[in-house]
N, C-alpha and C positions, 0 to 999 in steps of 0.2 A: 647565826648556825653555819656550822662547818662542815656538814653532810645533809643529805636528802633526808627528810623527817622518817621515822620508823616508829612502830608501837612502843620501841623502847627509849626513843629518843624523840617524841612526837613535836610537830610545829604548833607552837603556842600562840593563839589567834585573840590578840587584845580587843574587848568592846565592852562597851557600856552594858547595863543590864535590863533595861527596856525589852519589852516584848520585840519591838522593831529593830532594836541594835543587835539582838539574839538571832533575828530571821536574817539580818543581813550578814552576819558571821556565819550563820550556816550556810548562807547562798555562797559566799566565798570559799568556805571549806568544801561545799559540795562540788563547785567547778574546779577546783585543785585537785580532787579525787579523781573526776573524770579525766581532767587533761594530763595526769600523769600515772594514772593506773593505782593510786594509793588506798590502801584500806581507812575508814573512818577512824580506826585506833592510831593512825599516824597522826591526828590532830587533837589538840586539846585547846577548847574553848575556855578563855580566861576572862572573868568577868569583874570589871574594874569600876568601882563607882567614883564618879567625878563631882566636884563643886556643884556642877549645875542640875544634878541629879539629887543633892542632897537638900539644896536650898530652893524650896520650892514655894516660899511665901512671899517672894521680893521678887519684882520685874528684874531680868536680864540685866539690863543695862546699870542697876544700882549695884550690882555684885560682881561685874567684871568683863562681860561681852562674850565673844564666841569661845575664847579659850577656856572658858567654864566648863565646857564640854570634852574637852582633848587634852588638856593639861597633864593630867594624871595619868591617863594613858600614854602620852608621850614620854613622860617621866619613866615610865616601866619599859618603853623600848630604849631609852638611853641607857637603864642600868641593867638590861640584858634579863629582864624578869619576863618579857614577852618576845617574839619574835617579827609579828607583823601587828599592823590594828587598822580596825576596820572602822571607817567613818562614814557618815553622812555628810557629804562634801559642801552642803548648805550651811554646816556648822563650823567649817574650817576655816581658821585665819588664813591669811593669804601667804604669810610667810611660815615656813616650818624652822624648829630650831635646828641650829646647826648639827650636822651628823645625820639629819632625817629627810627623806624625800618621798613625796607621794607620785609614783609613775605608772600605777596601774589602776583603772578604773574598768569596773564592771558596765555592761552595757545598762543604759539609762531607761528608767521606767518613765510612766506618764508625767510630763512636768507641771502638769497644771495643778492650782489649788481646787480643793472640794467644798462646795456651800454645804456645812450641816445643820440640820435644825429638826426638832420633834413636830414643828407646826408648819413651817414656811417652805415654799419650794425654791424661792430663789432672793437674791439681793433686792431685786425689783419689787418682789412682793410684801417686803418687810415695811409696817406701818411707820409713820415718823415717829421718833422717840423709843424704837424699841432698842433693846439691851443686847450688844452683840459681844460675844467674850472673844480676846485675842491677846496674846502675849506677844506677838511678831510686830515690831515698829513699821515694817514694811506693808504688812495687810491693814494694820490700824491706820497708817496714812493714807494710803491708796483708798480704804473705804471712806475715809473722811474727804477725800477728795472728791469722790463720786457721790457720796450720800451724806453732806454735814450735817443734816437732820437726825441721823441715828446717835445713839449713845453707845460709849465704849466700857467695859470693865476688863481688868486683868484677867487672864484665865490660862493658867499654867498646868502642865501634867502631861502624863501619857495619853494617848488616845482614850482608853477605858475611863481616865480620871474625867477628861473632858465631857465623855458621854453623860456620865453620872452629874457633873455640873449643870449640864442641860436638865436633866431629868428633875434634879433640885430646883430649877429656876434660877439660878446664879446668872443665867444669860439665856436669850430664846434663840441664838445661832451662833454657829462659830465658823472657822476655816481649818482644814486639816490638809497636808499634801495628799495628792491622788497616789503617789508613788508609796508612800506609807501604808496607805489604806489597801492598796492592790498587795503589796508584799505581806499584809498582816491575814489577807483572805477577808476584810472587812467592808467591801465595796455596798453592802447594803445599808451602811449610814447615810450614804450620798445622797443627798436631793437634787443636786445638780452639778455639774462640772462647769467650771467657771474658765471660758474661753481666754487663752492670754492675750488677746486685744482688749479684754476689758480687765485684767489684773494679771499684769507680767509677773512671773514668777521671782522668787529668790534665785540669786545665781547659784548654779549648780544644783539646783531641786531636783531630785530623782536620780541623782548620780551617787553611787558608792565608790569611796575612793579607799585604796590599800596602802598603809605608809609603812616603811621600812628603814632600817639603817642603811645609810648610803655604803657601807664598808660591806655589807651581809652581801655576798655575790650569789650564795645559793637562794635566798629569798627571792633576789632579783631574778634569777632563772626561772625558778617556780612562779612567778606573778607574771613574768612576759608572757607567759603561753594563756593566760585568761583575760589579759588586758583588751580591752574594745578600742580600736582607733576612732572610729566616729566619736563616740562620748569623749574620748582624749580631746580631740580637736575642739569640740563645742566646749567643754569645760574650760580647755586652756585658755581659750577667746575670752569667755565669760569671766573667769579670775583675772585676766590682765586689766579689764575692765573696771573690776571691784578693786584690783591692787593699786592703781593709780588714783582711786577715789579716798583710798584708805579705808575702807568699809570695816564696819563692826556692828555688834547688834545694837549700837547707838546711834546708826544712819539707816535711814529708809532708803535702800537702795534695790532695783530690779535689774533683771539683765537675761536675755535669753538668746542662743546663737542655734541657728538651726542649718542644716545641711543639705543642698540641691546639686548632686553630681560635686563636681571640683569647686562649687561655688559655696560661700557662707555668709548667711545674712544674720547680722546682729542687731537686736534692739535693747535698748537702755532706757533708765528713768530713774531719777533722783527728786526726793520729794521732801518738803518741810514735814517735821514730825506730826504735824495739827492738820496736815493734807491742805493747807491753804494754798501752796503752789507745787507744782508737779512740771519738770523739765525733762523731756523725752525726745530722745534721737535714735538714729539707726545709720549702719552702714552696711554695705555689700562687696564682697571681693572674693579673691581667690582663697581657698581653703588654707593655703599656705602662708597668709598674711594674718590669719586670725588674731595673734597677739598684738602686733602693731594695730589692727582695727580696734581690737578693744581698749588698749591705751589713747588711739585718737579720739574714739567717740567720749570716753571720759573726759579728753581735755575740751571739747566741744561742748559737753554740759556744763563743765565748769565755768567755761568762759561766757555763758549764756547766763549764769548765775547772778543775782544780785548781790551787792557786798556783803550784807548782812546773814546772806545765806549760810556762808561757811560756818560763822559763829555758832548757827543754831544747827548745823550737821555735824559740828564737832571735827572739822578739817582742820588741820594744823596749817600755819602759815606757810610751812615748808611746802607742803602738798599743793597749795594754792598755784603754785607757779609751775609752769612747765619745765621738766627736769631738764639738766644740760645733757645733750645728745652728743 
């Protein structure tokens, strides 16, 4: 984009088409309108259907991992079909395609998972053998680690689809992100918020990131005004942890950074997919050292893992060894 947006040349905001994705795109647009005094007509929401949205009958790990929800949108950025792209950061691969960058994060929402059921009030209340639906390898592994007596079923789709599946008896309980339910105004479906000490969330859960072309100075200027520094510091530390672990939708990984003044506390967890082993650790240090803390914590967890853990996690041999510094 070579000039500030106008109704005649609006800023094109790329997004997935789900209700949650559209809510996030609208939040981004509204923040840009407020920060720069621009009318709604100076923005255009462009819906892009991704592979992950089209293929709903197979687990994500079978069809390609996290890039399934971003690839087509990033292609649209690269070919100048859109000007910026709005993403749920928990869905984002660690590395962006050459020429693209994410350096704008909106204020983070509630990071916790929500327990959702038409019948039961909590994980603890579920009788042995209860069928629980989830498509998240992280949630599945964490649940099996804590409640191996439960049964799991694949459970994909948007919030409305998952609620319908509960009504149809496909499962008796599931998990959703508190952030998404908050943004959709659907907190009434929550039977209980799950404390992060009980179920550590996905890396960057609750954070919205806005991607742009590296060369687009106008978009950079627009986005700088709405980027939230505390969220940026937390997400960068978490994604440094994830990046060292080579995280994808095939690897159960959890991580959460929290700020207290100029200090950052980072917790991380890696699990075997069947939940039979969980390795956890934490770091605390200066906010300015967040990325290093993320990488160091990942090194520690990898070092504590048994040799066969790596093959089951899908971590390459190159990633198992500490990088050359």
